[in-house]
N, C-alpha and C positions, 0 to 999 in steps of 0.2 A: 373514536375515529383514529385509525392508524395514520401515521405520517406519510405512508406511501399511497394512500387513497387518492384517486384522481390523477395519478401519474400514468404515463404510457408504459408499455412493457419494457422498452429500452431504458427509460428513466428509472424504473424500479430495479432493473438489473444493475445499472450503474450505481445506484444507491446501495444496493446489497454488496457489490464489490468494494465500494468505498468503505463501508462499515467493516467488512472483512479485513481490508488492508489496514485500517486504523487499529483493529484488534491485534493483528499480527505484529505491527510496529510496537505496540505497547508491551508485548511480552518478549520481544527480541532480545537475546543476550548480547547486547552491544553497549559501548560506553554511552553515557547520557548525551554527549555532544552529537553522536551519530543518530541516536533516537530523535533528538530535536530536529536535526537536519531532515530526516525522513518525514517527520510530522509536518514540517513546513512545506515540503514538497507535496504532500497529500493535500494540505490546505490550498496550495496553488491549483491543484487539479480540481478541487471542489469549486474554487472560484471560476475556473475555466468552464465548468459544467453549467454555470448559470448563463453563459453566453454562447457556447458551442458544444453541444452534447457529444457530437462525433469526435471532435478534437480531444475533449476530456477523456472519452473512452479509449482513444488511441494512446494518450499519455498515461492513463492508468494501466493499460495493458503492458506498456513498456516498464512502468514502475514495478509492477508485480513480477515481471521477468527478472529485473534487477534485484528485487527483494528475495526471490527464490535463489538467485546466485549468491547473495550475501548470506543467506541462511545456510546454504550448502558449504560455503567457504568457512563459516563460523563452526559448523559441525566438524568439518575436515580438520580444522586447526586443533580442535579438542582431541582428535584421535592420534595426533602425532606425539610420539614419546619424546621426552626430554633428550637432547643430544642428537636427534635425527635431523 
C-alpha cells in the first residue's frame, strides 16, 4: 500500500512537491547552517499542511521560488572569476 493511497489529488500533489523540495534541499551546495534552516522551513510547511492544505501549498510555492533564486545565486557565484 502506497503512502499516498486515499489522498485527494491536491494532497498527492502537495506531498509530491514536498518530497521534491526535501530532495533539492539535501543536495543544495550551501553551508550546513543554511541547509538546516531550509529543512526547518519545510518542516513548518509540512506541519501547516496538516491543518490548512491551501495555506501550506501557498507557502510551499513561495519556498520553491526562493529555493530557485538561491540555486540561481549559488550557480552564478561559482561563475565569477577571482578578482571580478
